[in-house]
Chimera marker file (.cmm) of the C-alpha trace (Angstrom):
<marker_set name="trace">
<marker id="1" x="-27.443" y="-10.014" z="-17.483" r="1" g="1" b="0" radius="0.5"/>
<marker id="2" x="-25.164" y="-7.091" z="-16.562" r="1" g="1" b="0" radius="0.5"/>
<marker id="3" x="-23.308" y="-5.007" z="-19.083" r="1" g="1" b="0" radius="0.5"/>
<marker id="4" x="-19.541" y="-5.392" z="-18.366" r="1" g="1" b="0" radius="0.5"/>
<marker id="5" x="-18.796" y="-1.906" z="-18.992" r="1" g="1" b="0" radius="0.5"/>
<marker id="6" x="-21.275" y="-0.664" z="-16.455" r="1" g="1" b="0" radius="0.5"/>
<marker id="7" x="-19.238" y="-2.818" z="-13.963" r="1" g="1" b="0" radius="0.5"/>
<marker id="8" x="-15.871" y="-1.325" z="-15.178" r="1" g="1" b="0" radius="0.5"/>
<marker id="9" x="-17.220" y="2.162" z="-14.876" r="1" g="1" b="0" radius="0.5"/>
<marker id="10" x="-18.576" y="1.320" z="-11.154" r="1" g="1" b="0" radius="0.5"/>
<marker id="11" x="-15.025" y="-0.039" z="-10.479" r="1" g="1" b="0" radius="0.5"/>
<marker id="12" x="-13.483" y="3.006" z="-11.963" r="1" g="1" b="0" radius="0.5"/>
<marker id="13" x="-15.603" y="5.368" z="-9.616" r="1" g="1" b="0" radius="0.5"/>
<marker id="14" x="-14.994" y="3.378" z="-6.501" r="1" g="1" b="0" radius="0.5"/>
<marker id="15" x="-11.322" y="2.380" z="-7.060" r="1" g="1" b="0" radius="0.5"/>
<marker id="16" x="-10.130" y="4.865" z="-9.422" r="1" g="1" b="0" radius="0.5"/>
<marker id="17" x="-6.601" y="3.606" z="-9.865" r="1" g="1" b="0" radius="0.5"/>
<marker id="18" x="-7.336" y="-0.205" z="-9.577" r="1" g="1" b="0" radius="0.5"/>
<marker id="19" x="-7.080" y="-1.043" z="-13.273" r="1" g="1" b="0" radius="0.5"/>
<marker id="20" x="-3.610" y="0.642" z="-13.365" r="1" g="1" b="0" radius="0.5"/>
<marker id="21" x="-2.338" y="-1.797" z="-10.588" r="1" g="1" b="0" radius="0.5"/>
<marker id="22" x="-4.060" y="-5.052" z="-11.415" r="1" g="1" b="0" radius="0.5"/>
<marker id="23" x="-5.170" y="-7.002" z="-14.269" r="1" g="1" b="0" radius="0.5"/>
<marker id="24" x="-9.064" y="-7.097" z="-13.999" r="1" g="1" b="0" radius="0.5"/>
<marker id="25" x="-10.951" y="-9.814" z="-16.105" r="1" g="1" b="0" radius="0.5"/>
<marker id="26" x="-14.681" y="-9.899" z="-15.928" r="1" g="1" b="0" radius="0.5"/>
<marker id="27" x="-15.550" y="-13.523" z="-16.644" r="1" g="1" b="0" radius="0.5"/>
<marker id="28" x="-19.207" y="-14.910" z="-17.022" r="1" g="1" b="0" radius="0.5"/>
<marker id="29" x="-20.155" y="-17.483" z="-14.493" r="1" g="1" b="0" radius="0.5"/>
<marker id="30" x="-23.704" y="-18.107" z="-15.075" r="1" g="1" b="0" radius="0.5"/>
<marker id="31" x="-25.276" y="-20.895" z="-13.068" r="1" g="1" b="0" radius="0.5"/>
<marker id="32" x="-22.056" y="-21.548" z="-10.792" r="1" g="1" b="0" radius="0.5"/>
<marker id="33" x="-22.614" y="-22.168" z="-7.031" r="1" g="1" b="0" radius="0.5"/>
<marker id="34" x="-20.612" y="-20.284" z="-4.228" r="1" g="1" b="0" radius="0.5"/>
<marker id="35" x="-17.790" y="-22.960" z="-4.119" r="1" g="1" b="0" radius="0.5"/>
<marker id="36" x="-17.728" y="-23.370" z="-7.941" r="1" g="1" b="0" radius="0.5"/>
<marker id="37" x="-17.267" y="-19.729" z="-8.224" r="1" g="1" b="0" radius="0.5"/>
<marker id="38" x="-14.310" y="-19.855" z="-5.665" r="1" g="1" b="0" radius="0.5"/>
<marker id="39" x="-12.819" y="-22.911" z="-7.664" r="1" g="1" b="0" radius="0.5"/>
<marker id="40" x="-13.190" y="-20.916" z="-11.063" r="1" g="1" b="0" radius="0.5"/>
<marker id="41" x="-11.592" y="-17.816" z="-9.780" r="1" g="1" b="0" radius="0.5"/>
<marker id="42" x="-8.480" y="-19.901" z="-8.609" r="1" g="1" b="0" radius="0.5"/>
<marker id="43" x="-8.525" y="-21.568" z="-11.846" r="1" g="1" b="0" radius="0.5"/>
<marker id="44" x="-8.116" y="-18.495" z="-13.652" r="1" g="1" b="0" radius="0.5"/>
<marker id="45" x="-5.466" y="-17.211" z="-11.383" r="1" g="1" b="0" radius="0.5"/>
<marker id="46" x="-1.958" y="-16.645" z="-12.486" r="1" g="1" b="0" radius="0.5"/>
<marker id="47" x="-0.408" y="-15.303" z="-9.045" r="1" g="1" b="0" radius="0.5"/>
<marker id="48" x="1.565" y="-17.271" z="-6.570" r="1" g="1" b="0" radius="0.5"/>
<marker id="49" x="-1.291" y="-16.744" z="-4.031" r="1" g="1" b="0" radius="0.5"/>
<marker id="50" x="-4.940" y="-16.655" z="-4.411" r="1" g="1" b="0" radius="0.5"/>
<marker id="51" x="-6.959" y="-14.600" z="-1.941" r="1" g="1" b="0" radius="0.5"/>
<marker id="52" x="-10.715" y="-15.655" z="-1.611" r="1" g="1" b="0" radius="0.5"/>
<marker id="53" x="-12.592" y="-12.778" z="-0.086" r="1" g="1" b="0" radius="0.5"/>
<marker id="54" x="-16.471" y="-12.376" z="-0.420" r="1" g="1" b="0" radius="0.5"/>
<marker id="55" x="-17.790" y="-8.903" z="-1.300" r="1" g="1" b="0" radius="0.5"/>
<marker id="56" x="-19.456" y="-8.569" z="1.834" r="1" g="1" b="0" radius="0.5"/>
<marker id="57" x="-16.406" y="-9.108" z="3.899" r="1" g="1" b="0" radius="0.5"/>
<marker id="58" x="-14.624" y="-5.909" z="5.329" r="1" g="1" b="0" radius="0.5"/>
<marker id="59" x="-10.914" y="-6.286" z="5.776" r="1" g="1" b="0" radius="0.5"/>
<marker id="60" x="-9.706" y="-4.754" z="9.258" r="1" g="1" b="0" radius="0.5"/>
<marker id="61" x="-6.228" y="-3.099" z="9.695" r="1" g="1" b="0" radius="0.5"/>
<marker id="62" x="-3.337" y="-5.531" z="9.159" r="1" g="1" b="0" radius="0.5"/>
<marker id="63" x="-5.624" y="-8.068" z="7.317" r="1" g="1" b="0" radius="0.5"/>
<marker id="64" x="-3.610" y="-8.703" z="4.134" r="1" g="1" b="0" radius="0.5"/>
<marker id="65" x="-0.243" y="-9.000" z="6.158" r="1" g="1" b="0" radius="0.5"/>
<marker id="66" x="-1.892" y="-11.314" z="8.616" r="1" g="1" b="0" radius="0.5"/>
<marker id="67" x="-3.216" y="-13.279" z="5.893" r="1" g="1" b="0" radius="0.5"/>
<marker id="68" x="-0.054" y="-13.755" z="3.902" r="1" g="1" b="0" radius="0.5"/>
<marker id="69" x="2.804" y="-13.939" z="6.679" r="1" g="1" b="0" radius="0.5"/>
<marker id="70" x="2.329" y="-17.551" z="7.420" r="1" g="1" b="0" radius="0.5"/>
<marker id="71" x="3.225" y="-18.427" z="3.874" r="1" g="1" b="0" radius="0.5"/>
<marker id="72" x="6.713" y="-17.670" z="4.676" r="1" g="1" b="0" radius="0.5"/>
<marker id="73" x="6.679" y="-21.364" z="5.781" r="1" g="1" b="0" radius="0.5"/>
<marker id="74" x="7.059" y="-23.259" z="2.506" r="1" g="1" b="0" radius="0.5"/>
<marker id="75" x="5.032" y="-26.191" z="3.953" r="1" g="1" b="0" radius="0.5"/>
<marker id="76" x="1.903" y="-23.863" z="4.572" r="1" g="1" b="0" radius="0.5"/>
<marker id="77" x="-0.583" y="-24.529" z="1.560" r="1" g="1" b="0" radius="0.5"/>
<marker id="78" x="-3.567" y="-22.511" z="3.071" r="1" g="1" b="0" radius="0.5"/>
<marker id="79" x="-4.533" y="-19.819" z="5.449" r="1" g="1" b="0" radius="0.5"/>
<marker id="80" x="-7.816" y="-18.719" z="6.878" r="1" g="1" b="0" radius="0.5"/>
<marker id="81" x="-8.492" y="-15.468" z="8.527" r="1" g="1" b="0" radius="0.5"/>
<marker id="82" x="-11.228" y="-14.828" z="11.082" r="1" g="1" b="0" radius="0.5"/>
<marker id="83" x="-14.603" y="-13.763" z="10.236" r="1" g="1" b="0" radius="0.5"/>
<marker id="84" x="-16.639" y="-12.023" z="12.737" r="1" g="1" b="0" radius="0.5"/>
<marker id="85" x="-19.791" y="-10.171" z="13.234" r="1" g="1" b="0" radius="0.5"/>
<marker id="86" x="-20.096" y="-7.496" z="15.720" r="1" g="1" b="0" radius="0.5"/>
<marker id="87" x="-23.337" y="-8.205" z="17.817" r="1" g="1" b="0" radius="0.5"/>
<marker id="88" x="-24.369" y="-4.690" z="18.058" r="1" g="1" b="0" radius="0.5"/>
<marker id="89" x="-28.143" y="-4.869" z="17.636" r="1" g="1" b="0" radius="0.5"/>
<marker id="90" x="-31.007" y="-7.795" z="17.450" r="1" g="1" b="0" radius="0.5"/>
<marker id="91" x="-30.171" y="-8.468" z="13.694" r="1" g="1" b="0" radius="0.5"/>
<marker id="92" x="-26.448" y="-8.787" z="14.074" r="1" g="1" b="0" radius="0.5"/>
<marker id="93" x="-26.786" y="-10.888" z="17.195" r="1" g="1" b="0" radius="0.5"/>
<marker id="94" x="-29.246" y="-13.139" z="15.326" r="1" g="1" b="0" radius="0.5"/>
<marker id="95" x="-26.617" y="-13.559" z="12.465" r="1" g="1" b="0" radius="0.5"/>
<marker id="96" x="-23.955" y="-14.254" z="14.919" r="1" g="1" b="0" radius="0.5"/>
<marker id="97" x="-25.846" y="-17.088" z="16.215" r="1" g="1" b="0" radius="0.5"/>
<marker id="98" x="-26.780" y="-18.543" z="12.797" r="1" g="1" b="0" radius="0.5"/>
<marker id="99" x="-23.408" y="-18.348" z="11.325" r="1" g="1" b="0" radius="0.5"/>
<marker id="100" x="-20.405" y="-19.910" z="12.941" r="1" g="1" b="0" radius="0.5"/>
<marker id="101" x="-18.369" y="-16.781" z="13.315" r="1" g="1" b="0" radius="0.5"/>
<marker id="102" x="-16.143" y="-16.064" z="16.386" r="1" g="1" b="0" radius="0.5"/>
<marker id="103" x="-17.067" y="-12.887" z="18.517" r="1" g="1" b="0" radius="0.5"/>
<marker id="104" x="-14.180" y="-10.346" z="18.744" r="1" g="1" b="0" radius="0.5"/>
<marker id="105" x="-13.369" y="-11.639" z="22.311" r="1" g="1" b="0" radius="0.5"/>
<marker id="106" x="-12.645" y="-15.026" z="20.905" r="1" g="1" b="0" radius="0.5"/>
<marker id="107" x="-10.070" y="-14.057" z="18.149" r="1" g="1" b="0" radius="0.5"/>
<marker id="108" x="-6.906" y="-14.724" z="20.211" r="1" g="1" b="0" radius="0.5"/>
<marker id="109" x="-8.214" y="-18.273" z="21.065" r="1" g="1" b="0" radius="0.5"/>
<marker id="110" x="-8.859" y="-19.132" z="17.336" r="1" g="1" b="0" radius="0.5"/>
<marker id="111" x="-5.370" y="-19.326" z="16.296" r="1" g="1" b="0" radius="0.5"/>
<marker id="112" x="-4.527" y="-22.716" z="14.926" r="1" g="1" b="0" radius="0.5"/>
<marker id="113" x="-8.043" y="-24.071" z="15.189" r="1" g="1" b="0" radius="0.5"/>
<marker id="114" x="-8.922" y="-26.410" z="12.445" r="1" g="1" b="0" radius="0.5"/>
<marker id="115" x="-11.760" y="-24.551" z="11.141" r="1" g="1" b="0" radius="0.5"/>
<marker id="116" x="-11.945" y="-22.075" z="8.043" r="1" g="1" b="0" radius="0.5"/>
<marker id="117" x="-14.397" y="-19.815" z="6.327" r="1" g="1" b="0" radius="0.5"/>
<marker id="118" x="-14.219" y="-19.680" z="2.590" r="1" g="1" b="0" radius="0.5"/>
<marker id="119" x="-15.032" y="-15.761" z="2.714" r="1" g="1" b="0" radius="0.5"/>
<marker id="120" x="-11.399" y="-14.918" z="4.195" r="1" g="1" b="0" radius="0.5"/>
<marker id="121" x="-8.871" y="-17.431" z="2.958" r="1" g="1" b="0" radius="0.5"/>
<marker id="122" x="-5.588" y="-17.677" z="1.156" r="1" g="1" b="0" radius="0.5"/>
<marker id="123" x="-4.151" y="-20.478" z="-0.694" r="1" g="1" b="0" radius="0.5"/>
<marker id="124" x="-1.045" y="-21.297" z="-2.748" r="1" g="1" b="0" radius="0.5"/>
<marker id="125" x="-2.635" y="-21.178" z="-6.209" r="1" g="1" b="0" radius="0.5"/>
<marker id="126" x="-1.136" y="-24.155" z="-7.808" r="1" g="1" b="0" radius="0.5"/>
<marker id="127" x="-2.001" y="-26.207" z="-4.856" r="1" g="1" b="0" radius="0.5"/>
<marker id="128" x="-5.586" y="-25.107" z="-4.994" r="1" g="1" b="0" radius="0.5"/>
<marker id="129" x="-5.751" y="-25.607" z="-8.748" r="1" g="1" b="0" radius="0.5"/>
<marker id="130" x="-4.863" y="-29.236" z="-8.082" r="1" g="1" b="0" radius="0.5"/>
<marker id="131" x="-6.997" y="-29.489" z="-4.853" r="1" g="1" b="0" radius="0.5"/>
<marker id="132" x="-10.125" y="-27.377" z="-5.616" r="1" g="1" b="0" radius="0.5"/>
<marker id="133" x="-13.129" y="-27.386" z="-3.168" r="1" g="1" b="0" radius="0.5"/>
<marker id="134" x="-15.113" y="-30.550" z="-3.624" r="1" g="1" b="0" radius="0.5"/>
<marker id="135" x="-18.397" y="-30.614" z="-5.741" r="1" g="1" b="0" radius="0.5"/>
<marker id="136" x="-21.278" y="-31.538" z="-3.273" r="1" g="1" b="0" radius="0.5"/>
<marker id="137" x="-24.920" y="-30.535" z="-3.005" r="1" g="1" b="0" radius="0.5"/>
<marker id="138" x="-24.488" y="-29.374" z="0.629" r="1" g="1" b="0" radius="0.5"/>
<marker id="139" x="-24.335" y="-25.607" z="1.262" r="1" g="1" b="0" radius="0.5"/>
<marker id="140" x="-21.595" y="-24.303" z="3.733" r="1" g="1" b="0" radius="0.5"/>
<marker id="141" x="-19.809" y="-27.811" z="3.807" r="1" g="1" b="0" radius="0.5"/>
<marker id="142" x="-17.391" y="-27.943" z="1.148" r="1" g="1" b="0" radius="0.5"/>
<marker id="143" x="-14.751" y="-25.847" z="2.880" r="1" g="1" b="0" radius="0.5"/>
<marker id="144" x="-14.654" y="-28.057" z="5.957" r="1" g="1" b="0" radius="0.5"/>
<marker id="145" x="-14.685" y="-31.311" z="3.755" r="1" g="1" b="0" radius="0.5"/>
<marker id="146" x="-11.692" y="-29.759" z="1.897" r="1" g="1" b="0" radius="0.5"/>
<marker id="147" x="-9.844" y="-28.556" z="5.136" r="1" g="1" b="0" radius="0.5"/>
<marker id="148" x="-10.373" y="-32.108" z="6.643" r="1" g="1" b="0" radius="0.5"/>
<marker id="149" x="-9.001" y="-33.659" z="3.469" r="1" g="1" b="0" radius="0.5"/>
<marker id="150" x="-5.791" y="-31.542" z="3.132" r="1" g="1" b="0" radius="0.5"/>
<marker id="151" x="-4.839" y="-31.790" z="6.863" r="1" g="1" b="0" radius="0.5"/>
<marker id="152" x="-5.343" y="-35.566" z="6.565" r="1" g="1" b="0" radius="0.5"/>
<marker id="153" x="-3.007" y="-35.671" z="3.839" r="1" g="1" b="0" radius="0.5"/>
<marker id="154" x="-0.432" y="-33.549" z="5.761" r="1" g="1" b="0" radius="0.5"/>
<marker id="155" x="-0.594" y="-30.240" z="4.018" r="1" g="1" b="0" radius="0.5"/>
<marker id="156" x="-0.008" y="-27.138" z="6.023" r="1" g="1" b="0" radius="0.5"/>
<marker id="157" x="-2.973" y="-25.062" z="7.088" r="1" g="1" b="0" radius="0.5"/>
<marker id="158" x="-3.235" y="-22.374" z="9.651" r="1" g="1" b="0" radius="0.5"/>
<marker id="159" x="-6.238" y="-20.393" z="10.953" r="1" g="1" b="0" radius="0.5"/>
<marker id="160" x="-5.086" y="-16.886" z="12.203" r="1" g="1" b="0" radius="0.5"/>
<marker id="161" x="-6.783" y="-14.062" z="14.073" r="1" g="1" b="0" radius="0.5"/>
<marker id="162" x="-4.061" y="-11.679" z="12.453" r="1" g="1" b="0" radius="0.5"/>
<marker id="163" x="-6.448" y="-11.346" z="9.444" r="1" g="1" b="0" radius="0.5"/>
<marker id="164" x="-9.968" y="-10.272" z="10.501" r="1" g="1" b="0" radius="0.5"/>
<marker id="165" x="-12.986" y="-9.363" z="8.292" r="1" g="1" b="0" radius="0.5"/>
<marker id="166" x="-16.261" y="-8.181" z="9.438" r="1" g="1" b="0" radius="0.5"/>
<link id1="1" id2="2" r="1" g="1" b="0" radius="0.2"/>
<link id1="2" id2="3" r="1" g="1" b="0" radius="0.2"/>
<link id1="3" id2="4" r="1" g="1" b="0" radius="0.2"/>
<link id1="4" id2="5" r="1" g="1" b="0" radius="0.2"/>
<link id1="5" id2="6" r="1" g="1" b="0" radius="0.2"/>
<link id1="6" id2="7" r="1" g="1" b="0" radius="0.2"/>
<link id1="7" id2="8" r="1" g="1" b="0" radius="0.2"/>
<link id1="8" id2="9" r="1" g="1" b="0" radius="0.2"/>
<link id1="9" id2="10" r="1" g="1" b="0" radius="0.2"/>
<link id1="10" id2="11" r="1" g="1" b="0" radius="0.2"/>
<link id1="11" id2="12" r="1" g="1" b="0" radius="0.2"/>
<link id1="12" id2="13" r="1" g="1" b="0" radius="0.2"/>
<link id1="13" id2="14" r="1" g="1" b="0" radius="0.2"/>
<link id1="14" id2="15" r="1" g="1" b="0" radius="0.2"/>
<link id1="15" id2="16" r="1" g="1" b="0" radius="0.2"/>
<link id1="16" id2="17" r="1" g="1" b="0" radius="0.2"/>
<link id1="17" id2="18" r="1" g="1" b="0" radius="0.2"/>
<link id1="18" id2="19" r="1" g="1" b="0" radius="0.2"/>
<link id1="19" id2="20" r="1" g="1" b="0" radius="0.2"/>
<link id1="20" id2="21" r="1" g="1" b="0" radius="0.2"/>
<link id1="21" id2="22" r="1" g="1" b="0" radius="0.2"/>
<link id1="22" id2="23" r="1" g="1" b="0" radius="0.2"/>
<link id1="23" id2="24" r="1" g="1" b="0" radius="0.2"/>
<link id1="24" id2="25" r="1" g="1" b="0" radius="0.2"/>
<link id1="25" id2="26" r="1" g="1" b="0" radius="0.2"/>
<link id1="26" id2="27" r="1" g="1" b="0" radius="0.2"/>
<link id1="27" id2="28" r="1" g="1" b="0" radius="0.2"/>
<link id1="28" id2="29" r="1" g="1" b="0" radius="0.2"/>
<link id1="29" id2="30" r="1" g="1" b="0" radius="0.2"/>
<link id1="30" id2="31" r="1" g="1" b="0" radius="0.2"/>
<link id1="31" id2="32" r="1" g="1" b="0" radius="0.2"/>
<link id1="32" id2="33" r="1" g="1" b="0" radius="0.2"/>
<link id1="33" id2="34" r="1" g="1" b="0" radius="0.2"/>
<link id1="34" id2="35" r="1" g="1" b="0" radius="0.2"/>
<link id1="35" id2="36" r="1" g="1" b="0" radius="0.2"/>
<link id1="36" id2="37" r="1" g="1" b="0" radius="0.2"/>
<link id1="37" id2="38" r="1" g="1" b="0" radius="0.2"/>
<link id1="38" id2="39" r="1" g="1" b="0" radius="0.2"/>
<link id1="39" id2="40" r="1" g="1" b="0" radius="0.2"/>
<link id1="40" id2="41" r="1" g="1" b="0" radius="0.2"/>
<link id1="41" id2="42" r="1" g="1" b="0" radius="0.2"/>
<link id1="42" id2="43" r="1" g="1" b="0" radius="0.2"/>
<link id1="43" id2="44" r="1" g="1" b="0" radius="0.2"/>
<link id1="44" id2="45" r="1" g="1" b="0" radius="0.2"/>
<link id1="45" id2="46" r="1" g="1" b="0" radius="0.2"/>
<link id1="46" id2="47" r="1" g="1" b="0" radius="0.2"/>
<link id1="47" id2="48" r="1" g="1" b="0" radius="0.2"/>
<link id1="48" id2="49" r="1" g="1" b="0" radius="0.2"/>
<link id1="49" id2="50" r="1" g="1" b="0" radius="0.2"/>
<link id1="50" id2="51" r="1" g="1" b="0" radius="0.2"/>
<link id1="51" id2="52" r="1" g="1" b="0" radius="0.2"/>
<link id1="52" id2="53" r="1" g="1" b="0" radius="0.2"/>
<link id1="53" id2="54" r="1" g="1" b="0" radius="0.2"/>
<link id1="54" id2="55" r="1" g="1" b="0" radius="0.2"/>
<link id1="55" id2="56" r="1" g="1" b="0" radius="0.2"/>
<link id1="56" id2="57" r="1" g="1" b="0" radius="0.2"/>
<link id1="57" id2="58" r="1" g="1" b="0" radius="0.2"/>
<link id1="58" id2="59" r="1" g="1" b="0" radius="0.2"/>
<link id1="59" id2="60" r="1" g="1" b="0" radius="0.2"/>
<link id1="60" id2="61" r="1" g="1" b="0" radius="0.2"/>
<link id1="61" id2="62" r="1" g="1" b="0" radius="0.2"/>
<link id1="62" id2="63" r="1" g="1" b="0" radius="0.2"/>
<link id1="63" id2="64" r="1" g="1" b="0" radius="0.2"/>
<link id1="64" id2="65" r="1" g="1" b="0" radius="0.2"/>
<link id1="65" id2="66" r="1" g="1" b="0" radius="0.2"/>
<link id1="66" id2="67" r="1" g="1" b="0" radius="0.2"/>
<link id1="67" id2="68" r="1" g="1" b="0" radius="0.2"/>
<link id1="68" id2="69" r="1" g="1" b="0" radius="0.2"/>
<link id1="69" id2="70" r="1" g="1" b="0" radius="0.2"/>
<link id1="70" id2="71" r="1" g="1" b="0" radius="0.2"/>
<link id1="71" id2="72" r="1" g="1" b="0" radius="0.2"/>
<link id1="72" id2="73" r="1" g="1" b="0" radius="0.2"/>
<link id1="73" id2="74" r="1" g="1" b="0" radius="0.2"/>
<link id1="74" id2="75" r="1" g="1" b="0" radius="0.2"/>
<link id1="75" id2="76" r="1" g="1" b="0" radius="0.2"/>
<link id1="76" id2="77" r="1" g="1" b="0" radius="0.2"/>
<link id1="77" id2="78" r="1" g="1" b="0" radius="0.2"/>
<link id1="78" id2="79" r="1" g="1" b="0" radius="0.2"/>
<link id1="79" id2="80" r="1" g="1" b="0" radius="0.2"/>
<link id1="80" id2="81" r="1" g="1" b="0" radius="0.2"/>
<link id1="81" id2="82" r="1" g="1" b="0" radius="0.2"/>
<link id1="82" id2="83" r="1" g="1" b="0" radius="0.2"/>
<link id1="83" id2="84" r="1" g="1" b="0" radius="0.2"/>
<link id1="84" id2="85" r="1" g="1" b="0" radius="0.2"/>
<link id1="85" id2="86" r="1" g="1" b="0" radius="0.2"/>
<link id1="86" id2="87" r="1" g="1" b="0" radius="0.2"/>
<link id1="87" id2="88" r="1" g="1" b="0" radius="0.2"/>
<link id1="88" id2="89" r="1" g="1" b="0" radius="0.2"/>
<link id1="89" id2="90" r="1" g="1" b="0" radius="0.2"/>
<link id1="90" id2="91" r="1" g="1" b="0" radius="0.2"/>
<link id1="91" id2="92" r="1" g="1" b="0" radius="0.2"/>
<link id1="92" id2="93" r="1" g="1" b="0" radius="0.2"/>
<link id1="93" id2="94" r="1" g="1" b="0" radius="0.2"/>
<link id1="94" id2="95" r="1" g="1" b="0" radius="0.2"/>
<link id1="95" id2="96" r="1" g="1" b="0" radius="0.2"/>
<link id1="96" id2="97" r="1" g="1" b="0" radius="0.2"/>
<link id1="97" id2="98" r="1" g="1" b="0" radius="0.2"/>
<link id1="98" id2="99" r="1" g="1" b="0" radius="0.2"/>
<link id1="99" id2="100" r="1" g="1" b="0" radius="0.2"/>
<link id1="100" id2="101" r="1" g="1" b="0" radius="0.2"/>
<link id1="101" id2="102" r="1" g="1" b="0" radius="0.2"/>
<link id1="102" id2="103" r="1" g="1" b="0" radius="0.2"/>
<link id1="103" id2="104" r="1" g="1" b="0" radius="0.2"/>
<link id1="104" id2="105" r="1" g="1" b="0" radius="0.2"/>
<link id1="105" id2="106" r="1" g="1" b="0" radius="0.2"/>
<link id1="106" id2="107" r="1" g="1" b="0" radius="0.2"/>
<link id1="107" id2="108" r="1" g="1" b="0" radius="0.2"/>
<link id1="108" id2="109" r="1" g="1" b="0" radius="0.2"/>
<link id1="109" id2="110" r="1" g="1" b="0" radius="0.2"/>
<link id1="110" id2="111" r="1" g="1" b="0" radius="0.2"/>
<link id1="111" id2="112" r="1" g="1" b="0" radius="0.2"/>
<link id1="112" id2="113" r="1" g="1" b="0" radius="0.2"/>
<link id1="113" id2="114" r="1" g="1" b="0" radius="0.2"/>
<link id1="114" id2="115" r="1" g="1" b="0" radius="0.2"/>
<link id1="115" id2="116" r="1" g="1" b="0" radius="0.2"/>
<link id1="116" id2="117" r="1" g="1" b="0" radius="0.2"/>
<link id1="117" id2="118" r="1" g="1" b="0" radius="0.2"/>
<link id1="118" id2="119" r="1" g="1" b="0" radius="0.2"/>
<link id1="119" id2="120" r="1" g="1" b="0" radius="0.2"/>
<link id1="120" id2="121" r="1" g="1" b="0" radius="0.2"/>
<link id1="121" id2="122" r="1" g="1" b="0" radius="0.2"/>
<link id1="122" id2="123" r="1" g="1" b="0" radius="0.2"/>
<link id1="123" id2="124" r="1" g="1" b="0" radius="0.2"/>
<link id1="124" id2="125" r="1" g="1" b="0" radius="0.2"/>
<link id1="125" id2="126" r="1" g="1" b="0" radius="0.2"/>
<link id1="126" id2="127" r="1" g="1" b="0" radius="0.2"/>
<link id1="127" id2="128" r="1" g="1" b="0" radius="0.2"/>
<link id1="128" id2="129" r="1" g="1" b="0" radius="0.2"/>
<link id1="129" id2="130" r="1" g="1" b="0" radius="0.2"/>
<link id1="130" id2="131" r="1" g="1" b="0" radius="0.2"/>
<link id1="131" id2="132" r="1" g="1" b="0" radius="0.2"/>
<link id1="132" id2="133" r="1" g="1" b="0" radius="0.2"/>
<link id1="133" id2="134" r="1" g="1" b="0" radius="0.2"/>
<link id1="134" id2="135" r="1" g="1" b="0" radius="0.2"/>
<link id1="135" id2="136" r="1" g="1" b="0" radius="0.2"/>
<link id1="136" id2="137" r="1" g="1" b="0" radius="0.2"/>
<link id1="137" id2="138" r="1" g="1" b="0" radius="0.2"/>
<link id1="138" id2="139" r="1" g="1" b="0" radius="0.2"/>
<link id1="139" id2="140" r="1" g="1" b="0" radius="0.2"/>
<link id1="140" id2="141" r="1" g="1" b="0" radius="0.2"/>
<link id1="141" id2="142" r="1" g="1" b="0" radius="0.2"/>
<link id1="142" id2="143" r="1" g="1" b="0" radius="0.2"/>
<link id1="143" id2="144" r="1" g="1" b="0" radius="0.2"/>
<link id1="144" id2="145" r="1" g="1" b="0" radius="0.2"/>
<link id1="145" id2="146" r="1" g="1" b="0" radius="0.2"/>
<link id1="146" id2="147" r="1" g="1" b="0" radius="0.2"/>
<link id1="147" id2="148" r="1" g="1" b="0" radius="0.2"/>
<link id1="148" id2="149" r="1" g="1" b="0" radius="0.2"/>
<link id1="149" id2="150" r="1" g="1" b="0" radius="0.2"/>
<link id1="150" id2="151" r="1" g="1" b="0" radius="0.2"/>
<link id1="151" id2="152" r="1" g="1" b="0" radius="0.2"/>
<link id1="152" id2="153" r="1" g="1" b="0" radius="0.2"/>
<link id1="153" id2="154" r="1" g="1" b="0" radius="0.2"/>
<link id1="154" id2="155" r="1" g="1" b="0" radius="0.2"/>
<link id1="155" id2="156" r="1" g="1" b="0" radius="0.2"/>
<link id1="156" id2="157" r="1" g="1" b="0" radius="0.2"/>
<link id1="157" id2="158" r="1" g="1" b="0" radius="0.2"/>
<link id1="158" id2="159" r="1" g="1" b="0" radius="0.2"/>
<link id1="159" id2="160" r="1" g="1" b="0" radius="0.2"/>
<link id1="160" id2="161" r="1" g="1" b="0" radius="0.2"/>
<link id1="161" id2="162" r="1" g="1" b="0" radius="0.2"/>
<link id1="162" id2="163" r="1" g="1" b="0" radius="0.2"/>
<link id1="163" id2="164" r="1" g="1" b="0" radius="0.2"/>
<link id1="164" id2="165" r="1" g="1" b="0" radius="0.2"/>
<link id1="165" id2="166" r="1" g="1" b="0" radius="0.2"/>
</marker_set>
């Protein structure tokens, strides 16, 4: 129940030239769950690649390049970056234990691991439109189910520590 114009004004204040550089569409998504929202966004996409980045994820330097470079291989259908929490205090340490995110020291060893986080993810748009996240009642499971399915069917996937978000 938010006025679309107030959203546009907020974006204009925060990212002053964004609407000059991208097509911005505000689409009502009442009642959609986390993975349904991601499917809906990709369904509306018209670009070669779709990037799924949650609003609370903060890309680190080199993130976009790291997320897109693996697509130079035409067999690559999906790329997941690494999401991390810096365990600086009790709250962030607790969150790091609750969520299955790598610690910064673990990033190099995460390359190629068959694990993904839907909050830091890129995919070939056409492929994802034809192979969206499954609809289940589970929370936090759809991306794992999706990944196991596409890998089993022989589609290219890479997890890369070259695309880090906090």
